[in-house]
N, C-alpha and C positions, 0 to 999 in steps of 0.2 A: 613380466614377473617382477623385474628389478623394483619399480615403483612400490609394489605390494610390499616388498621386503623392507624398504626404507620406512614405509608407513608402520609397519610392524615394530621397528626398532626405535621409533621417536621416544625420547625421554618426556616425562611430564613437562619439563621445562621448554622443550621444542614444541610440543603439542600447543601449549599455550601461547607461545610466540606466534606461530603459525595461525592460530585463532584470532589473536589480536590483530595481526596484520590483515588477514581477510576480512575481519568486521570493519577495520577502519575503511577498506575498500567499499564493502557493502554501504555503510553509512554515508560515504562520500557520493556514491551513485544515487542514493535515496535523495540526500540533499540537493544535488544537481537536478534531480527530477522534479522535486518541490519547487525550486526556483524557476524552472521552465513553466510548469503548471500555473505557478501563482503569477508569472510575468505574461503569459498567454492569456489568463484569465482576466486580469486587469486591462490589457490591451483591447482585447475583444469586447470589453464591457463599455469601452468608450467609442466603439465603431457602430454607429446606427446600422451601417450595411451588413456587418457582420451578424449583429442581432437579429436584423429581420430576415436573413438568409437562414440562421440556425433555429431560432425560436418561432419564426413567423410561417415556417414550412415544415410541419410534423414529419414528413418523410426525411428531410435532411437531419433532423435531430435524431431520429431513431435509427437512421443510417449510421450516424456517428456513434451511438451506443453500441449498435451491433458490431462495428469496426473495433471499438475498444475491446469488447468481449473476444472478438476473434484474435486480437492480438495477445491478450493476457492467455487466452487457450494455448496458442502457438508457442508462446514463449515458455509456458509451464511445462509443454511437452517436448519442446526442441532445444531449449536454451543450452544443453550440454553437447549439442551436436552441430548447431549451427557455428559458422565463423564468428569470431568477435565483431567483425563490422556489421553482420546481420544482427546479433543480439543487440547491439549497441544502437543501431537504427531504428529496430522495432521498439526498443525501450523509450527513445527520445520521440519517436512518433507518438506513442501510447501518451506520454506526458504532455505532448502538445494537444493532442485529441481530448484528453481529459481538461486541459485548460480552456478550451472552447466550450465544453460543455458545462463546465463549473462557472464560467463567466456570469452566470445569471444571479449567483448570490451577491454580486456587486450591485445589482439593480434592486434586489429584494432587501438585503440588510445594510445598515451603515457601515462606513468603512471602520469606524472606531470599534464597533462590535466584532467585525470580522477579524480585526488585529487583536483584540483581547482574547477572543476564542482561540485564535491561532497560537498565541501565547500559552494559554492554559493547556491546549492540546498538546503542544510541544514539551511542556512541563511534564505532564501526565505520562506522555509516550516516553520520555527519557526516564523517568523514575522505573517504569515497568519493563522497559527494555534493558536496563540495568539490573534489574531483579532476574529477569529471564537468563541474561548472561552469566550472572555470578553465582546463582542459586545452586546448591547442591542437589535439591529435590528434583525428581525426575518429573516433568510436567507432561510428559507424552500421554499420561493416564487422562489427562484433560481433553484429549482429542475428540473423542467421541461425543462428549457432551456439548463442546464447543461447537462442532460440526452440526449437531441437532439444533443448537440455538441459533446458529446462522441460517440455517434452513427455514426455522420458524420466523425469524425476522423478515426474511424474502417473502413468504407467504403472506404474514401480516401486512407488509408494506404494499404488496400488489393489491390484497383485498381493500386496503384502505384507499387505493388510488380510485376506486369506484364508490367507496362509502363515505369518503370525505369526513371521518368523525375525528375531531380534534382530541378527544381523551384517548383514543387509541392510538393516535399519531404521538401524542405524549409519553404514553406508556411505552410503544415501541422505541421512542428515542432514549428513553432512560435505560431500557434493556440492552439497545445497542450500544450505549456508552460502556456499561458493564462488560457486555460481550467482547468489545474490541480493546478494552483495557487487558482483559485475561488473553485476548489472542496475542497482544503484542509481547506478552512474556512468553507465551507458549511458542510463538513463532520465532522469537530471537533466540530461544534454546535450540530449536530445531535448524535455523539458519546457521547458527554456530558450527553445527556438525558438518556443514558443506565445505568447510575450510579444508578437509582432507582429500576432497575430490580431485583436486589438481595432482596429487601425489600419485593416484592411479591411473588417472584419465588425460593428463596433459595439461599444458598452458591454456589452450582454447577451452577446454571444460571448465577450467579454474575461472577464467573471465566469465563464461556462462553462468556459473554457480554464483558468482558475485553479484551480477546483475539480477539473477533470478531471487536471491536473497534480498536485494534492494527493492525489487518489485513487490515483493511479500510485505515487507516492512511498510512500504510506501502506501500499499492499500490499506494496511491496519490504520496508519495515521490519517490518511484522508477520510476514512469512514468514521473514525473517532471524532475528527473536527467536524464534520457535517451532522453527526448526531448531537454533539455539543452546541453547534450553532443554531440547530432547530430548538434547543432548550432555552439557550441564553441569549440568541442574537436578537438585537433590537431591529425591528423592520422599518424601513422608511416610511 
């Protein structure tokens, strides 16, 4: 009960300080994950053995995708109850696996277009994340609309895997960019509220909350980057 009392007695200045420190950790974990993913992707793309193993055998590739989805699911459900070591290992493991599956972009697109798209993605993400952090507008009302948009994007993408329609692919990409731009602001505001979990649940839960927040924003960034790359990337 004592932590809950302290949480209720926080001054606005204390709350802002706690949120600022928490979000610094969130962005730190996210940045580390992006470095790991990028480094693994670049290394894997230069290894003929890795490329042949992952993309030459569909079962391996889809196995990696399923493993990534499982890690995201477990982290989302158990980040606050796992030990810090378990949460950290799962997050780093996901970053590595995602780097392997994303390595194909270095074979499809020029390095220059990947770098420029990454820069644009970072700038766009940064602006929208700052908006989500500082705005006084309640963005929670966007939740249902964004969720429906996300489901629509997934369905359209799956359909186009069989249809192979370039026009639909372009439309999905543009909608995807708009969707993840909005999700960046929405999720930043949501993650900001995780800052107080540690006051009531303890240090382990605080660590789990920061990694869970990093995972949420990491996924927004990666998807924004991939949709922008599909639009502006120059193919080899």
